[in-house]
C-alpha positions as CSV (number, residue, x, y, z in Angstrom):
1,M,0.0,0.1,0.0
2,K,2.6,2.7,1.1
3,A,4.7,1.6,-2.0
4,D,1.9,2.1,-4.4
5,V,1.3,5.7,-2.8
6,A,5.1,6.6,-3.3
7,Q,5.0,5.2,-6.9
8,L,1.8,7.0,-7.7
9,A,3.1,10.4,-6.2
10,E,6.3,9.9,-8.1
11,Q,4.5,9.3,-11.5
12,S,2.2,12.5,-10.8
13,L,5.4,14.5,-10.2
14,R,7.1,13.4,-13.3
15,K,4.0,14.1,-15.5
16,G,3.8,17.7,-13.9
17,K,0.4,16.8,-12.2
18,V,1.3,17.8,-8.7
19,V,2.4,21.2,-8.6
20,S,3.4,21.4,-3.5
21,S,3.2,19.3,-0.6
22,I,5.3,17.2,1.4
23,L,4.5,13.5,1.2
24,T,6.0,11.4,4.0
25,I,5.7,7.6,3.9
26,G,7.2,5.7,6.8
27,S,7.5,2.1,7.7
28,K,8.2,0.0,10.7
29,Y,12.0,0.4,9.6
30,G,11.8,4.2,9.7
31,I,12.3,4.7,6.2
32,I,10.8,8.1,5.0
33,I,10.4,9.5,1.4
34,C,9.7,13.1,1.4
35,I,8.6,14.8,-2.0
36,M,8.1,18.6,-2.1
37,K,6.3,20.5,-4.9
38,N,4.5,23.8,-4.8
39,W,0.8,23.5,-4.9
40,S,0.0,27.3,-4.9
41,T,2.0,28.4,-8.0
42,D,1.3,27.8,-11.6
43,I,4.6,27.1,-12.8
44,N,4.0,27.3,-16.5
45,K,2.1,30.7,-16.1
46,L,5.1,32.1,-14.0
47,R,7.7,31.0,-16.5
48,K,6.1,33.5,-19.1
49,N,7.9,36.3,-17.1
50,K,11.5,35.5,-16.4
51,D,12.3,37.6,-13.6
52,K,9.2,36.7,-11.4
53,F,10.0,33.1,-12.2
54,T,13.7,33.4,-11.3
55,V,12.8,35.2,-8.0
56,W,10.2,32.4,-7.2
57,K,12.8,29.6,-7.9
58,L,15.5,31.3,-5.8
59,E,13.0,31.8,-3.0
60,Q,12.0,28.3,-3.2
61,L,15.6,26.8,-3.4
62,I,16.6,28.9,-0.3
63,N,13.6,28.3,1.7
64,F,12.9,24.4,1.0
65,G,16.3,23.0,-0.2
66,L,18.4,22.7,-3.2
67,G,18.3,19.0,-3.9
68,K,20.7,18.4,-6.7
69,E,20.5,22.2,-8.1
70,K,22.8,25.0,-7.2
71,I,22.0,28.7,-6.9
72,K,23.8,30.8,-9.4
73,K,25.8,33.5,-7.4
74,K,25.3,35.8,-10.4
75,E,21.5,35.5,-10.2
76,L,21.5,35.7,-6.4
77,K,23.4,39.0,-6.6
78,K,21.1,40.4,-9.3
79,Y,17.9,39.6,-7.3
80,W,19.1,40.3,-3.7
81,N,16.8,43.2,-3.0
82,V,13.9,41.3,-4.4
83,I,13.9,38.1,-2.9
84,N,11.7,37.5,0.2
85,I,13.4,35.0,2.4
86,D,14.0,34.8,6.2
87,P,16.3,37.4,7.6
88,A,18.6,34.8,9.2
89,R,19.2,33.0,5.9
90,K,19.6,36.3,4.1
91,K,22.4,37.0,6.7
92,F,24.0,33.8,6.1
93,L,23.8,33.7,2.6
94,F,25.3,37.4,2.4
95,L,28.5,35.9,4.0
96,F,29.0,34.0,0.7
97,L,28.3,37.0,-1.6
């Protein structure tokens, strides 16, 4: 049952049907699978405006984790005054700029 839910969630994410939630599936062995996507944002609509999409993506990466992606320093500097992130994170990131 749990494996079916995880598989269904993964397939939906690949097809772009699920756009934020955190799905956590546990077992008696303590295995946890977390999948994070954003429900409240229409990414296809947002992509039409490059600047807004870039700001949104930077905020998502900073606030919810990078996964395998990396933040481009040039983009972070460009949108530094526009991004809306936690002040403590902003101070920490500033050390790298």
